[in-house]
Structures are given as C-alpha cells and as structure tokens.
C-alpha positions as CSV (number, residue, x, y, z in Angstrom):
1,X,88.7,-82.5,25.0
2,X,87.8,-81.1,28.7
3,X,89.0,-78.1,26.7
4,X,86.5,-78.2,24.3
5,X,83.5,-79.1,26.9
6,X,84.1,-75.8,28.7
7,X,83.9,-73.6,26.3
8,X,81.1,-73.3,26.1
9,X,80.9,-72.6,29.7
10,X,83.6,-69.7,29.1
11,X,82.2,-67.7,26.1
12,X,78.2,-68.0,28.1
13,X,80.1,-66.7,31.4
14,X,81.3,-64.0,28.8
15,X,78.3,-62.6,27.5
16,X,77.1,-62.7,30.8
17,X,80.0,-60.3,32.3
18,X,79.4,-58.5,29.3
19,X,75.7,-58.0,29.4
20,X,76.0,-56.8,33.8
21,X,78.7,-54.3,32.7
22,X,76.8,-52.7,29.7
23,X,73.8,-52.5,32.2
24,X,75.7,-51.6,34.9
25,X,77.3,-48.7,32.9
26,X,73.7,-47.8,31.7
27,X,72.6,-47.3,35.0
28,X,75.7,-45.5,36.7
29,X,75.0,-43.1,33.9
30,X,71.6,-42.3,33.8
31,X,72.1,-41.6,37.4
32,X,74.9,-38.9,36.6
33,X,72.4,-37.3,34.5
34,X,69.9,-37.2,36.7
35,X,72.3,-35.8,39.2
36,X,73.7,-33.3,36.6
37,X,69.4,-32.1,36.2
38,X,69.1,-31.6,39.2
39,X,71.5,-29.3,39.8
40,X,70.5,-27.1,36.9
41,X,67.0,-26.8,37.5
42,X,67.1,-23.5,37.4
43,X,68.6,-23.3,33.4
44,X,66.4,-25.1,32.3
45,X,63.8,-23.6,33.9
46,X,65.5,-20.1,31.6
47,X,65.6,-21.3,28.1
48,X,61.9,-22.5,28.5
49,X,60.0,-21.0,25.6
50,X,57.0,-23.1,25.5
51,X,56.3,-23.8,28.8
52,X,57.8,-22.7,32.5
53,X,56.8,-26.8,34.1
54,X,58.7,-28.5,31.2
55,X,60.1,-31.9,33.0
56,X,56.4,-31.8,34.4
57,X,54.4,-31.7,30.7
58,X,57.3,-33.7,28.5
59,X,55.7,-37.1,26.2
60,X,57.0,-40.1,27.8
61,X,58.1,-40.6,24.8
62,X,60.8,-37.3,25.0
63,X,61.0,-38.7,28.3
64,X,62.8,-42.2,27.2
65,X,65.5,-40.8,25.3
66,X,66.4,-38.2,27.2
67,X,69.4,-40.3,28.7
68,X,70.6,-39.9,25.2
69,X,71.2,-36.0,24.8
70,X,74.6,-34.5,25.5
71,X,75.0,-33.9,29.3
72,X,74.8,-29.8,28.8
73,X,71.8,-29.7,30.8
74,X,70.7,-26.0,28.7
75,X,71.3,-27.8,25.5
76,X,69.5,-31.0,26.8
77,X,66.5,-28.4,28.0
78,X,66.7,-26.8,24.6
79,X,66.5,-30.0,22.3
80,X,63.3,-30.8,25.0
81,X,61.7,-28.2,24.4
82,X,62.1,-27.9,20.9
83,X,60.3,-31.2,20.1
84,X,57.9,-30.1,22.5
85,X,56.7,-27.0,20.3
86,X,56.8,-29.3,17.2
87,X,54.8,-32.2,19.1
88,X,52.4,-28.7,19.4
89,X,53.1,-26.9,16.4
90,X,52.0,-29.9,14.0
91,X,48.3,-29.7,15.5
92,X,48.3,-25.7,15.1
93,X,49.7,-26.4,11.4
94,X,46.8,-28.7,10.5
95,X,44.1,-27.5,11.8
96,X,44.8,-23.5,10.8
97,X,47.4,-23.5,8.4
98,X,47.4,-25.8,6.0
99,X,43.1,-24.8,5.9
100,X,44.5,-21.7,4.7
101,X,46.8,-21.8,3.0
102,X,44.0,-24.4,0.4
103,X,42.0,-22.0,0.6
104,X,45.0,-19.4,-0.6
105,X,45.7,-22.0,-3.4
106,X,42.3,-22.5,-4.4
107,X,41.8,-18.6,-4.6
108,X,44.8,-17.7,-6.4
109,X,45.1,-20.3,-9.0
110,X,41.9,-21.8,-9.3
111,X,38.7,-20.0,-8.5
112,X,36.9,-18.6,-11.4
113,X,36.2,-15.3,-11.4
114,X,32.4,-13.8,-11.1
115,X,31.1,-10.8,-12.6
116,X,27.5,-9.0,-11.6
117,X,25.7,-7.0,-13.6
118,X,22.9,-5.0,-11.3
119,X,19.1,-3.3,-12.4
120,X,16.9,-1.5,-10.6
121,X,13.4,-1.0,-11.6
122,X,10.4,0.7,-10.0
123,X,6.6,-1.0,-10.3
124,X,4.3,2.0,-10.2
125,X,0.5,2.3,-10.4
126,X,-2.0,4.0,-8.4
127,X,-3.8,2.5,-5.2
128,X,-7.4,2.1,-4.7
129,X,-8.6,4.7,-3.1
130,X,-6.1,7.5,-4.7
131,X,-9.8,8.6,-6.0
132,X,-11.3,8.3,-2.3
133,X,-8.7,10.2,-0.6
134,X,-8.3,13.1,-2.9
135,X,-5.7,14.6,-5.2
136,X,-3.0,15.0,-2.9
137,X,-3.1,11.2,-2.0
138,X,-2.7,10.4,-5.3
139,X,-0.2,12.2,-5.7
140,X,1.7,10.2,-3.3
141,X,0.9,7.1,-3.9
142,X,1.0,7.7,-7.6
143,X,4.9,8.1,-7.3
144,X,5.7,4.3,-5.6
145,X,4.1,1.3,-6.9
146,X,2.0,-1.1,-4.4
147,X,4.7,-3.3,-2.0
148,X,2.6,-5.9,-1.9
149,X,2.6,-6.0,-6.3
150,X,6.3,-5.0,-5.7
151,X,6.8,-8.5,-3.6
152,X,5.0,-10.1,-5.6
153,X,7.7,-9.5,-8.9
154,X,11.1,-9.9,-7.3
155,X,9.4,-12.9,-5.8
156,X,8.4,-14.2,-9.8
157,X,12.4,-13.8,-10.0
158,X,13.9,-15.9,-7.8
159,X,11.3,-18.7,-8.0
160,X,11.0,-21.6,-9.8
161,X,8.9,-20.4,-12.8
162,X,11.6,-17.8,-13.2
163,X,14.3,-20.6,-13.0
164,X,12.9,-22.8,-15.7
165,X,12.2,-19.9,-18.5
166,X,15.5,-18.8,-18.2
167,X,16.4,-22.8,-18.8
168,X,13.9,-22.5,-22.4
169,X,15.2,-19.1,-23.1
170,X,18.6,-18.3,-21.9
171,X,20.1,-22.2,-21.4
172,X,21.6,-20.7,-17.7
173,X,22.5,-24.4,-17.4
174,X,24.9,-24.1,-19.8
175,X,26.2,-20.3,-18.3
176,X,27.1,-22.0,-15.2
177,X,28.6,-24.9,-16.2
178,X,30.7,-22.5,-18.5
179,X,34.4,-24.5,-19.2
180,X,36.1,-22.0,-17.5
181,X,34.3,-22.3,-14.5
182,X,36.0,-23.5,-11.8
183,X,35.5,-27.2,-10.4
184,X,33.8,-25.9,-6.9
185,X,31.6,-23.2,-8.6
186,X,30.2,-24.6,-11.7
187,X,27.4,-26.1,-11.4
188,X,26.5,-29.3,-11.5
189,X,29.5,-29.8,-9.4
190,X,31.8,-32.5,-7.5
191,X,29.2,-31.4,-4.5
192,X,26.1,-31.2,-5.3
193,X,23.1,-33.7,-7.2
194,X,22.1,-32.6,-10.8
195,X,18.6,-32.7,-10.2
196,X,16.4,-29.3,-10.3
197,X,16.2,-28.2,-6.9
198,X,19.9,-28.4,-6.4
199,X,19.8,-26.2,-9.5
200,X,17.4,-24.2,-7.5
201,X,19.4,-23.7,-4.7
202,X,22.5,-22.9,-6.8
203,X,20.2,-20.0,-8.3
204,X,18.7,-18.9,-5.2
205,X,22.6,-18.0,-4.2
206,X,23.4,-16.4,-7.8
207,X,20.1,-14.1,-8.2
208,X,19.6,-11.9,-5.4
209,X,16.1,-9.1,-5.7
210,X,16.0,-7.2,-3.0
211,X,13.6,-3.5,-1.9
212,X,14.6,-0.5,-0.6
213,X,11.5,0.6,1.4
214,X,12.4,4.2,1.6
215,X,12.6,4.5,-2.1
216,X,10.6,1.9,-3.6
217,X,12.8,0.8,-5.7
218,X,13.9,-3.0,-6.5
219,X,17.5,-3.8,-7.0
220,X,18.2,-7.6,-9.1
221,X,22.0,-8.3,-9.3
222,X,22.8,-11.3,-11.1
223,X,26.1,-13.1,-10.7
224,X,27.8,-15.3,-13.3
225,X,31.1,-15.9,-14.9
226,X,30.8,-14.0,-18.3
227,X,29.9,-10.1,-17.5
228,X,27.6,-10.7,-20.9
229,X,25.8,-13.8,-19.2
230,X,25.4,-11.8,-16.4
231,X,24.0,-8.9,-18.2
232,X,21.7,-11.4,-20.4
233,X,20.0,-13.2,-16.9
234,X,18.9,-9.5,-15.8
235,X,17.7,-8.9,-18.8
236,X,15.4,-11.6,-19.7
237,X,14.2,-11.3,-15.5
238,X,13.5,-7.8,-16.6
239,X,11.3,-8.7,-19.3
240,X,10.3,-11.8,-17.9
241,X,8.8,-8.6,-14.7
242,X,7.3,-6.8,-17.2
243,X,5.0,-9.9,-18.5
244,X,4.0,-10.7,-15.0
245,X,2.8,-7.4,-14.4
246,X,0.9,-7.1,-17.8
247,X,-0.7,-10.7,-17.2
248,X,-1.5,-8.6,-13.7
249,X,-3.2,-6.1,-15.3
250,X,-5.1,-8.5,-17.6
251,X,-6.5,-10.8,-15.5
252,X,-7.5,-7.5,-12.5
253,X,-9.3,-6.2,-15.5
254,X,-11.0,-9.4,-16.5
255,X,-12.2,-9.9,-12.7
256,X,-13.7,-6.3,-12.4
257,X,-15.0,-5.7,-16.1
258,X,-16.1,-9.7,-15.9
259,X,-18.9,-9.0,-14.2
260,X,-20.3,-6.3,-15.7
261,X,-20.0,-7.2,-18.7
262,X,-21.8,-11.0,-18.0
263,X,-24.9,-8.9,-16.6
264,X,-25.1,-6.6,-19.2
265,X,-25.1,-9.5,-21.8
266,X,-27.9,-10.7,-19.8
267,X,-29.8,-7.8,-20.1
268,X,-29.5,-7.1,-23.8
269,X,-30.3,-11.3,-24.3
270,X,-33.6,-10.3,-22.3
271,X,-34.4,-6.7,-24.3
272,X,-34.5,-9.2,-27.4
273,X,-36.6,-11.9,-26.2
274,X,-38.9,-8.9,-24.9
275,X,-39.2,-7.4,-28.2
276,X,-39.3,-10.8,-30.2
277,X,-43.1,-11.6,-28.1
278,X,-43.8,-7.9,-29.0
279,X,-43.2,-8.4,-32.5
280,X,-45.6,-11.7,-31.5
281,X,-48.3,-10.0,-30.5
282,X,-48.2,-7.2,-32.7
283,X,-48.7,-9.8,-35.6
284,X,-50.6,-12.7,-33.7
285,X,-53.3,-9.3,-33.0
286,X,-52.6,-7.4,-36.7
287,X,-52.0,-4.4,-34.7
288,X,-48.4,-2.1,-34.2
289,X,-49.4,0.5,-31.4
290,X,-53.0,0.0,-30.0
291,X,-52.5,3.2,-28.2
292,X,-51.5,5.0,-31.1
293,X,-54.8,3.5,-33.0
294,X,-56.8,4.2,-30.4
295,X,-56.1,8.1,-30.1
296,X,-57.2,9.4,-33.7
297,X,-60.3,6.7,-32.9
298,X,-60.9,9.5,-30.2
299,X,-60.2,12.0,-31.4
300,X,-62.6,10.8,-34.6
301,X,-65.0,10.2,-32.7
302,X,-65.1,13.7,-31.0
303,X,-64.9,15.5,-33.8
304,X,-68.2,13.5,-34.8
305,X,-70.1,14.6,-31.7
306,X,-69.1,17.8,-32.3
307,X,-70.6,17.7,-35.6
308,X,-73.5,15.9,-34.6
309,X,-74.1,18.4,-32.2
310,X,-73.7,21.3,-34.6
311,X,-76.0,19.7,-37.1
312,X,-78.5,19.1,-34.3
313,X,-78.3,22.4,-33.2
314,X,-79.4,23.7,-36.5
315,X,-82.8,21.5,-37.3
316,X,-84.2,22.6,-34.0
317,X,-83.6,25.8,-35.6
318,X,-84.6,25.5,-38.5
319,X,-87.9,23.0,-37.2
320,X,-89.0,26.6,-35.2
321,X,-88.3,29.4,-38.3
322,X,-89.7,26.9,-41.1
323,X,-91.7,23.5,-40.1
324,X,-91.6,22.9,-44.1
325,X,-89.0,23.3,-45.6
326,X,-86.8,20.6,-47.3
327,X,-84.4,20.6,-45.9
328,X,-85.2,19.1,-42.8
329,X,-84.5,15.7,-44.6
330,X,-81.3,16.7,-44.9
331,X,-80.0,17.2,-41.5
332,X,-81.9,14.2,-40.8
333,X,-79.9,11.7,-43.2
334,X,-76.8,13.7,-42.5
335,X,-77.4,13.2,-37.8
336,X,-78.0,9.2,-39.0
337,X,-75.2,9.0,-41.2
338,X,-72.9,10.5,-38.4
339,X,-74.5,8.7,-35.9
340,X,-73.7,5.5,-37.5
341,X,-69.8,6.6,-37.6
342,X,-69.6,7.6,-34.5
343,X,-70.9,3.9,-33.6
344,X,-68.8,2.5,-35.8
345,X,-65.8,4.1,-34.3
346,X,-66.7,3.8,-30.5
347,X,-66.9,-0.6,-31.8
348,X,-63.1,-0.6,-33.1
349,X,-63.1,0.6,-29.5
350,X,-64.5,-0.8,-27.2
351,X,-65.4,-3.9,-29.3
352,X,-69.9,-3.6,-28.8
353,X,-71.6,-4.4,-31.5
354,X,-71.0,-4.8,-35.3
355,X,-68.8,-8.1,-34.2
356,X,-65.3,-6.0,-34.2
357,X,-62.7,-6.7,-31.9
358,X,-62.0,-4.4,-28.9
359,X,-58.7,-2.7,-28.4
360,X,-58.9,-2.7,-24.7
361,X,-57.7,-5.8,-24.5
362,X,-55.3,-5.3,-26.5
363,X,-53.9,-2.4,-25.1
364,X,-53.5,-4.7,-21.5
365,X,-51.0,-7.1,-23.2
366,X,-49.2,-4.8,-25.3
367,X,-48.6,-2.4,-22.3
368,X,-47.1,-5.1,-20.3
369,X,-44.4,-5.8,-23.1
370,X,-43.6,-2.1,-23.5
371,X,-43.6,-1.3,-19.4
372,X,-41.6,-4.5,-19.2
373,X,-39.6,-3.6,-22.2
374,X,-38.9,0.1,-20.9
375,X,-37.5,-1.4,-17.4
376,X,-34.8,-3.5,-19.0
377,X,-34.3,-0.6,-21.5
378,X,-33.4,1.4,-18.1
379,X,-31.6,-1.1,-16.5
380,X,-29.1,-1.4,-19.9
381,X,-28.9,2.0,-19.1
382,X,-27.1,1.7,-15.9
383,X,-25.3,-1.4,-16.5
384,X,-23.5,0.3,-19.3
385,X,-22.7,2.6,-16.8
386,X,-21.8,0.2,-14.5
387,X,-19.2,-1.4,-17.0
388,X,-18.3,2.4,-17.9
389,X,-16.9,2.7,-14.1
390,X,-15.0,-0.6,-14.3
391,X,-13.3,0.3,-17.1
392,X,-12.2,4.1,-15.5
393,X,-11.0,2.3,-12.2
394,X,-9.6,-0.8,-13.8
395,X,-7.7,1.3,-15.8
396,X,-7.0,3.5,-12.6
397,X,-5.4,-0.1,-10.7
398,X,-3.3,-0.4,-14.3
399,X,0.2,-1.5,-13.4
400,X,3.6,-1.1,-14.9
401,X,6.9,-1.1,-14.9
402,X,9.0,1.5,-14.6
403,X,13.0,0.8,-15.6
404,X,15.1,3.4,-13.5
405,X,19.1,1.8,-14.6
406,X,19.4,-0.8,-17.6
407,X,21.5,-4.4,-16.6
408,X,24.8,-2.9,-17.1
409,X,27.9,-4.9,-18.6
410,X,30.8,-5.3,-15.4
411,X,34.3,-4.6,-16.0
412,X,35.6,-6.8,-13.4
413,X,34.7,-9.4,-11.3
414,X,33.5,-9.0,-7.5
415,X,33.8,-12.6,-6.9
416,X,35.6,-14.4,-5.4
417,X,36.7,-11.9,-2.5
418,X,39.8,-13.3,-2.0
419,X,40.7,-11.6,1.3
420,X,36.9,-11.6,3.2
421,X,37.7,-15.5,2.3
422,X,41.2,-15.9,3.6
423,X,40.2,-14.3,6.9
424,X,37.0,-16.0,7.4
425,X,38.9,-19.1,6.6
426,X,41.9,-18.1,9.2
427,X,40.0,-17.1,11.8
428,X,37.2,-20.1,11.3
429,X,40.5,-22.5,11.7
430,X,42.1,-20.0,14.1
431,X,38.7,-20.5,16.3
432,X,38.6,-24.4,15.9
433,X,41.9,-24.6,17.0
434,X,41.5,-22.6,20.1
435,X,38.4,-24.1,21.3
436,X,39.5,-27.2,20.8
437,X,43.0,-26.7,23.4
438,X,40.2,-25.5,25.8
439,X,38.4,-28.6,25.6
440,X,41.7,-30.6,26.1
441,X,43.4,-28.5,29.0
442,X,39.6,-29.0,30.4
443,X,40.2,-32.4,30.6
444,X,43.6,-32.6,31.4
445,X,42.5,-30.4,34.6
446,X,39.8,-32.7,35.4
447,X,41.7,-36.0,35.0
448,X,44.1,-34.8,37.7
449,X,41.5,-33.9,39.4
C-alpha cells in the first residue's frame, strides 16, 4: 500500500530530474558553441559574401537556430549567410525579376502584333499678300501651304469629329476589337471603360499627325492590329482631310463673295425700281423722252424763223420795187402761216398759249429719273468689277491637298517593341528596388542613431 502511494512521487521526481538534465545539457551546449564561434571569428568574416558584419545583421529568427547548426564554424556561418542572402533575394526577385518575367511572357506569348501605315501630304495654297509682295514672294509661298491651314487639317484628323466619321464609315470600333487582338491592347479591354471619351483617348494613342517645319509636309501614322486596317484608316483620314480643305475653300469663297454679291443684287433691284418709275412717268405724261421730243421742235422753230426772215425780206423788196404787185398778198399769207406755226411750236415747248402742256416740267421729272438711273448704272459697273476682283482673290486663296506618299501597306509589325519594353520594365523595377533599399537603409541608420 505504501509503494502504491510513493509511485507518483517517484515518477514526478524522475520527470523533474530529466528536465533539469536536458536544460543543463542545452545550456552547456550553447556555451560550447559560443566559445567555438568566438575562437573562429576570423574564419567567419572570411567566408561572408552578403555583408562584412553578418552576425550583427542576421535576423532574429536565424539567431534562434544558430545552436542547432553543426559545430563547424565555417559551415555554420556559410549556412547563416545563405539564409540571409535568400531573405534579401526574395525582395529583389519580387520587385525586379518577377515583373520582367511577366512582361516577357506577355510580349512573347500574348501580345498581338501591331502594324503602322504612314502617309505624307502637303496643304498648298497662295498667300493673301503674294500679289502685293511680288512674283518672288509668290514663288516662295506657293511651294508651301499656310501652317495654320495645315495644323487645322492635322487637328481635325485627331479630333472627335474625325473619330465619329471613322465610326460611321469604317467601323473603327470593330477594327480595334479584332478577335486576334490581345486583352490589354484592344478596345474595350478590362482596364478601360467602354464609352466614347475612353475610346477617344485610345484613338489618340494610335493615330499620330505631325508637321515637318522645314518642308511643310505632314506625316500621318496609323497603328492597328492588321496591315489592311491601318492602310484603310489612313486612306479614310486622308479623304476626310481633303473634304475639310474643300469645305474651307467653299466657306472662304462664300465669305469673300457674299458681301459683293449682296451689294450688286441690291443695286440691280434699285435700278429695276428706277426703270419702273421712269416707265410710269412716261405712261402718265404720254411722252417717251421729253428731251428728244423738244429738240426737233426747237429745230423746227429755228427753221421757221429762218424762213420767216427770208419771206419778210422778199416782201420788203417787193414793196419797194412794185408796191402794187399781187404777190404781196401771197407773201403776207405765208408770213401769217409761218408765224402761226411758230406760235404752235413754242406752245409745245413752253406751254404758253393754246392750252398746250409745257415740256419744261416734264423735262425736270424725266431728268431726275434719268440721272438717278445713270448713277445706278455706274454703281453697277463698279460693283461688278469689285465682284470680279473678289472672285480672283478667292481663286488665289484656294487651298488643296497634295498627297506626297499614299498610305502604305506594312510588311511587318512595328509594335510591340519587345526589347525596348523589356528594358524599360527591368530598369524601372530596378530603380524602384534601389530607391526602396536606400530608404530602408536610411531608416535603419536613423533608428540606430
């Protein structure tokens, strides 16, 4: 019975002794390892490959397992250095190597080839001041189009209006969403919204229009996933640029000629009104041209006066030579008839006597209308000349597009540029890694201080 009561105590003492023994052995072993490490510090520093002061910078987790390593100092330090190198290497692998590998995999196995079609065109036209500056200026300016007009055409080609035109005419949305296009480069993609503004930003990255300042030639480049699509889009944009230039010419011609045409039309209407008034005046006064009618009457009166003077002279001579001649009555009758005719003629001109209306007031109204008509006719001549000059000026200001090089059909894809993109990815990631490492080192030094 006593033995059974003492058994738990014996077992407990045995457990206590074994624990004490293990702890003693463990502490003795750690002391031995530390002594060996302190004796061979020179050997440990010789094999260090990551840092000159390995033991000070080894992570705390590695320090815990230092006692479990073999007793050889060189092998122990090599294993510690390897663990530290691996602990540092995974950051470099994650930040630099992994993004470069992902980019290489995308470029080699996923990225779709992109073809670039290029065309060259020139906007030509004469300057407004070419005629004033002389023939040499016209030769110098005739070779190159106005830069403002060229920039206008280029801006239209990369504008929203041009994009809407391409959506309607060539279905450009389907072109940039081909089945063989990769998920990142096509539109819409997982990274872009499917709206017009996002598509316009995508369009600006694939359509480029630049002007060579030295030659005045514009370079238009189009990039898509097919050589035929790139050529088709470039040709559509070139045709749209020509239509824009024609619209600019029509608008400029209309603005130049419209004012002169309106003035000429108003003057012709005024002339028509004046002629209608003149016709009404003639109808009312029963006269065609008072001046032309008065001239014959005045001529008749003068001739009657001349005849009257001659007959009176013959009658006086007859009175002197033969006072009793029967011809005296004939002369008297002729003189009386001539005077009566002269009085009638004068009444037509002056309106005096016999109740006949005078031509003088008729001449005043008629002259006023004829003078107004003459002024309007001269004005019409001047405005017609001005209109002809405006037409000539509009012809000199005409612009037109000269295609220097038609849109080409590319033979091989230009994008993506694998080597360039890989180098950019690698050096960007490397710069991020180095920057982060410098920041961490600075923070550690600051903490130590």
